N, C-alpha and C positions, 0 to 999 in steps of 0.2 A: 600454822605452827612453825614449820621449817624442818630441815633435816636435823635430827637429834643424834648426837654422839652420846652413848651411854657406856659406863664402865662398871664392872662388878668386881667384887672380892677384895677391895682395898679398904682402907689405905694400907699400902705396902711399900716399904723403902726400896724394894727391888723393882718397882714399877711406877708408883704414883708420881715421884718427882720428875721422871722423864716424860710422862704423859702430860703433867701440868706444864712443864717447860714447852712442849710442842704446842699445846693449846695457847699458851701465853704468846709465843712467837707469832702464831697465826691470828691473835686477837679474837679467839673463839672461846665459847663456853660449852660446858657439857654437864651431864647429870651423872653423879657418882652414887651407885647403890652399894652402901658400905656394910661390912661385917662389924657389928658393934664391938667385940673384943679387940679387933684391929684398930678401930677408932680410938679406943681407950689406950691402947699400946702406943699409938702414933698420933697424939692429938695435934702436934704441930703440922702434920700433913693434912689433917682434917681442917684446921684453921686456914692453912694456905689455900685449900680448895674454896672454902667459904669466902675468903678475902679476894679470891680471883673471880668471884661472881658466879661460881659453879653451884649447881643445885645438889644438895645432899639428900639422898633418899635411903630407904631401908632395904637391906638385903636379908640379913638374918643375925641371929646370935650364934647358932650352930648351923653349919652348912649341911643340912640333911634334907633329902627329898621329902616333901610333905606326904607323898604316898606311903612313906614308911613310918608316919607319925599318927598318933591319935589326935583328935581335936584339942584335947586338954594340953598336949605337948606343944602343939602349934601355938596355942594361946600363950602358954608359959614362955616359950621362946620369943615370941613377939613382944610380950610385956617386958621381959628382961632386956631385950635389945633396945626397945624404945626408952626404957629407964636409963640405960647406960648412955644413950645418945643425948637424952635430956640433960643429964649431968654435965655433958660437954657443950650444952647450949644449942643443941640441934634438935629440931622437932619435925621429922619428916612426915609428909602426907602421901608419898608414893612408895610403893612396895613391889619389888621384883623378888620373887621367892627363889630359893636355890634350884638351879637347873631349869627354872621356869615351870616346875611341876606343881600345878595347882590342883586342889581337890575341892569338893563341896565345903569341907571344913575350912579350907583356906579362905574361901569367899565369905563365910560367916565371920571368921576372925577379922578379916579386913573391914567389914561393916562395923563390927564391934569397936575397933580402934580408929575408925575414920580414915582408913587407908585406901587409896586407889591402886588396884593391881595393874602392873605394867609389864608387858611382854616386849617383843622386838619383831621387826620385819626382816632384818638383815643380820646374819650371824657371821662374824669374821673368822670364827674358829681359831682365833689368835692364840688360845691356850696350847695349841699344838706346836707353836714355834715357827709357823710358816713365815716366809719372807714377806715383807710389807708389800712389795710389788705384786706378789701372787695373791695376797689377800685382797688388795685393791682391785685387781683385774677380775677376780671372782665375783665381787659384790658390786662393781661399778654400774652394771645395767640396772640394779635395783635402787640406786641412789636417787630418790625423788624428793619433792618438797615436803612430804610428810612421813618419810621413812625414819624408823628408829633403828639405829645401828648398835648391835651388841659387841662390846670388846671388854677387855679385862685389864685393870691397872694393878691387879694383885695376882699372885701365884696361888690360885685356889686348888681345892681338891681335884685331882684328875689331870692337872696341868702337866705337860711334858716339856716345858721350856724352863730355862733358868732365870730369865729376866724378861722385861717388857720392852726391850730395845726395838724390836720389830713393830710392836704396837705403837710406840711413839713415832716411828717412821711412817706407819700407816696413817696416823693422825695428820701428819704433814701432807701426805698424798691426798687425803680426803678434803682437807681445808683448802689446798691449792685447787683441787677440782671444783669445789664449791665457789671459789672466787672466780674461776674461769667461766663457769656456767651460770653465774648469778643465782646459785642456790643459797638461801639464807640458812645459816646454822643457828640452832636455838637449843635452849634447855627444854625439857618436857614441862 
């Protein structure tokens, strides 16, 4: 597979453009787990990601932990999100649920909609607003050929940062590291 950079909670004008710019400068691709209403609100950012060769995957319609929802609510949220994305010409087959909180109902709904559930191996905790160099130093030992890195191109629920500037800088550090160490970056 390769080292996979993944981003949640976008598209978001406060973060997605700078993350896409950093990926473009590095000649790298990533997987974006999008919030469907945000994709509707910022279709130009979604199109830019698609045109840049990035993979678009499902995050949610409403950013709610599945442990707080009944199966019917999870199914409805998923159907609504997929419908919104389909209207934008996007048909995801990967799904990372909010906060990564999966339940038995999540698994059943994933099968029903033909979605593969995806987690992560390495969490940047970028939502806190840490400096890029600190994030990179913390996760660098775990950057291997099959690692899935979680970052955020959106300012989602619980975020304590104002923008994604440090995440974009982090992308540059990871892509530089990958080039120096012959790690291949890929989409999921």
